[in-house]
C-alpha positions as semicolon CSV with decimal commas, in nm:
position;residue;x (nm);y (nm);z (nm)
1;M;-0,941;0,984;1,471
2;S;-1,167;1,278;1,410
3;K;-0,974;1,427;1,119
4;A;-0,996;1,266;0,775
5;V;-0,703;1,037;0,708
6;A;-0,575;0,829;0,420
7;V;-0,443;0,489;0,519
8;V;-0,204;0,338;0,264
9;V;-0,157;-0,036;0,305
10;M;0,185;-0,095;0,155
11;G;0,442;-0,360;0,074
12;V;0,565;-0,572;-0,212
13;S;0,341;-0,771;-0,442
14;G;0,175;-1,063;-0,268
15;C;0,197;-0,925;0,087
16;G;-0,180;-0,888;0,127
17;K;-0,228;-0,515;0,069
18;S;-0,553;-0,554;-0,121
19;G;-0,709;-0,794;0,127
20;L;-0,628;-0,588;0,435
21;G;-0,708;-0,262;0,257
22;A;-1,052;-0,378;0,145
23;A;-1,129;-0,526;0,489
24;L;-1,019;-0,206;0,664
25;A;-1,222;0,014;0,431
26;N;-1,527;-0,205;0,483
27;A;-1,485;-0,208;0,862
28;Q;-1,437;0,171;0,877
29;G;-1,702;0,252;0,616
30;W;-1,445;0,436;0,404
31;P;-1,385;0,431;0,027
32;F;-1,117;0,190;-0,094
33;L;-0,881;0,235;-0,387
34;E;-0,695;-0,061;-0,530
35;G;-0,387;0,130;-0,645
36;D;-0,323;-0,122;-0,923
37;S;-0,644;-0,002;-1,090
38;L;-0,472;0,329;-1,171
39;H;-0,171;0,177;-1,347
40;P;-0,165;0,290;-1,711
41;P;-0,180;0,011;-1,971
42;A;0,190;0,060;-2,053
43;N;0,289;-0,019;-1,691
44;I;0,074;-0,331;-1,686
45;A;0,221;-0,444;-2,018
46;R;0,575;-0,395;-1,885
47;M;0,502;-0,599;-1,574
48;Q;0,325;-0,874;-1,769
49;A;0,636;-0,894;-1,987
50;G;0,849;-0,944;-1,676
51;Q;1,005;-0,597;-1,690
52;P;1,032;-0,407;-1,360
53;L;0,891;-0,058;-1,348
54;T;1,129;0,234;-1,321
55;D;1,082;0,543;-1,106
56;A;0,976;0,725;-1,425
57;D;0,713;0,455;-1,493
58;R;0,578;0,484;-1,140
59;A;0,572;0,865;-1,113
60;P;0,243;0,934;-1,300
61;W;0,076;0,639;-1,127
62;L;0,178;0,761;-0,783
63;A;0,065;1,113;-0,874
64;D;-0,279;0,975;-0,967
65;I;-0,304;0,798;-0,631
66;E;-0,196;1,114;-0,449
67;T;-0,462;1,313;-0,637
68;W;-0,733;1,056;-0,558
69;M;-0,648;1,074;-0,186
70;S;-0,610;1,451;-0,184
71;D;-0,950;1,508;-0,347
72;R;-1,126;1,297;-0,084
73;L;-0,929;1,424;0,214
74;R;-1,001;1,783;0,110
75;D;-1,372;1,697;0,123
76;G;-1,331;1,550;0,473
77;H;-1,351;1,183;0,372
78;S;-1,113;0,923;0,511
79;V;-0,994;0,658;0,264
80;V;-0,794;0,338;0,237
81;V;-0,552;0,268;-0,049
82;A;-0,359;-0,045;-0,142
83;C;-0,031;0,074;-0,296
84;S;0,317;-0,077;-0,290
85;A;0,476;0,259;-0,190
86;L;0,812;0,083;-0,200
87;R;1,049;0,379;-0,164
88;R;1,060;0,655;0,094
89;S;1,044;0,909;-0,189
90;Y;0,720;0,750;-0,316
91;R;0,569;0,772;0,032
92;D;0,684;1,133;0,067
93;G;0,500;1,211;-0,257
94;L;0,185;1,039;-0,134
95;R;0,202;1,239;0,190
96;R;0,143;1,555;-0,012
97;A;-0,224;1,448;-0,017
98;G;-0,261;1,547;0,350
99;A;-0,296;1,324;0,655
100;V;-0,153;0,997;0,523
101;R;-0,062;0,699;0,741
102;F;0,112;0,382;0,625
103;V;0,057;0,021;0,723
104;Y;0,350;-0,192;0,606
105;L;0,293;-0,565;0,568
106;Q;0,618;-0,755;0,621
107;V;0,609;-1,102;0,469
108;P;0,905;-1,337;0,417
109;R;1,023;-1,382;0,059
110;D;0,932;-1,752;0,043
111;E;0,575;-1,678;0,148
112;L;0,549;-1,390;-0,101
113;D;0,666;-1,621;-0,378
114;R;0,413;-1,888;-0,278
115;R;0,128;-1,637;-0,273
116;M;0,225;-1,486;-0,609
117;R;0,238;-1,829;-0,774
118;A;-0,107;-1,915;-0,635
119;R;-0,291;-1,614;-0,780
120;E;-0,392;-1,462;-1,110
121;H;-0,236;-1,116;-1,141
122;F;-0,047;-0,913;-1,400
123;M;0,259;-0,902;-1,172
124;P;0,454;-1,224;-1,236
125;P;0,651;-1,395;-0,958
126;S;0,967;-1,328;-1,160
127;L;0,946;-0,961;-1,054
128;L;0,944;-1,033;-0,680
129;D;1,320;-0,989;-0,640
130;S;1,313;-0,652;-0,819
131;Q;1,039;-0,536;-0,582
132;L;1,235;-0,653;-0,280
133;A;1,545;-0,476;-0,413
134;T;1,346;-0,152;-0,452
135;L;1,177;-0,176;-0,111
136;E;1,283;0,076;0,152
137;P;1,085;-0,026;0,462
138;P;0,936;0,263;0,658
139;T;1,160;0,409;0,925
140;A;1,060;0,519;1,275
141;D;1,006;0,880;1,165
142;E;0,741;0,782;0,909
143;A;0,454;0,711;1,151
144;A;0,398;0,368;0,998
145;L;0,244;0,061;1,154
146;I;0,468;-0,235;1,073
147;L;0,287;-0,568;1,081
148;P;0,456;-0,908;1,068
149;P;0,265;-1,201;0,916
150;A;-0,057;-1,284;1,102
151;A;-0,410;-1,402;1,033
152;P;-0,616;-1,151;0,831
153;G;-0,851;-1,082;1,123
154;E;-0,558;-1,012;1,353
155;L;-0,401;-0,773;1,101
156;L;-0,732;-0,589;1,072
157;A;-0,776;-0,569;1,449
158;Q;-0,421;-0,438;1,502
159;T;-0,466;-0,176;1,230
160;R;-0,802;-0,057;1,365
161;Q;-0,659;-0,035;1,717
162;W;-0,361;0,165;1,590
163;L;-0,593;0,407;1,409
164;A;-0,823;0,438;1,711
165;T;-0,542;0,520;1,951
166;G;-0,386;0,773;1,714
167;E;-0,041;0,621;1,756
168;S;0,211;0,763;1,516
169;A;0,512;0,539;1,573
170;A;0,588;0,201;1,422
171;G;0,394;-0,070;1,599
């Protein structure tokens, strides 16, 4: 792609957004934003307490991510962001930044639970079901790459190929 693009690696907690996002950013030579780093302390405290975030809780956080992407895209810099982007309305808001493409990591619930229990993170495994209930997977009209579980290197290769070919439909 010749035009600057923001690639949002999305999905529920534990799907591998951060790993793929960081690897993609490194491979492409683009800046990477771990979306969780922009959560306000109140959101983190809610999640640590086992309380799911509401749309109102997420709105300022998503606006901050949209602004971060928009600022860089406006300057001609492509970026990669790890962000759950669970609802279509959240993704629509993120698209206001400019050329935004989504990579959705589909992972079975049992595997998500296993991964969440094996890591140190402010999002407790008890919130997995609330995330899955909130999730609205991307539809065909959203120009998203949908990736089933695979080895990290394979996920990276598929994503880079998708970006290189400029495909806009679900893969």
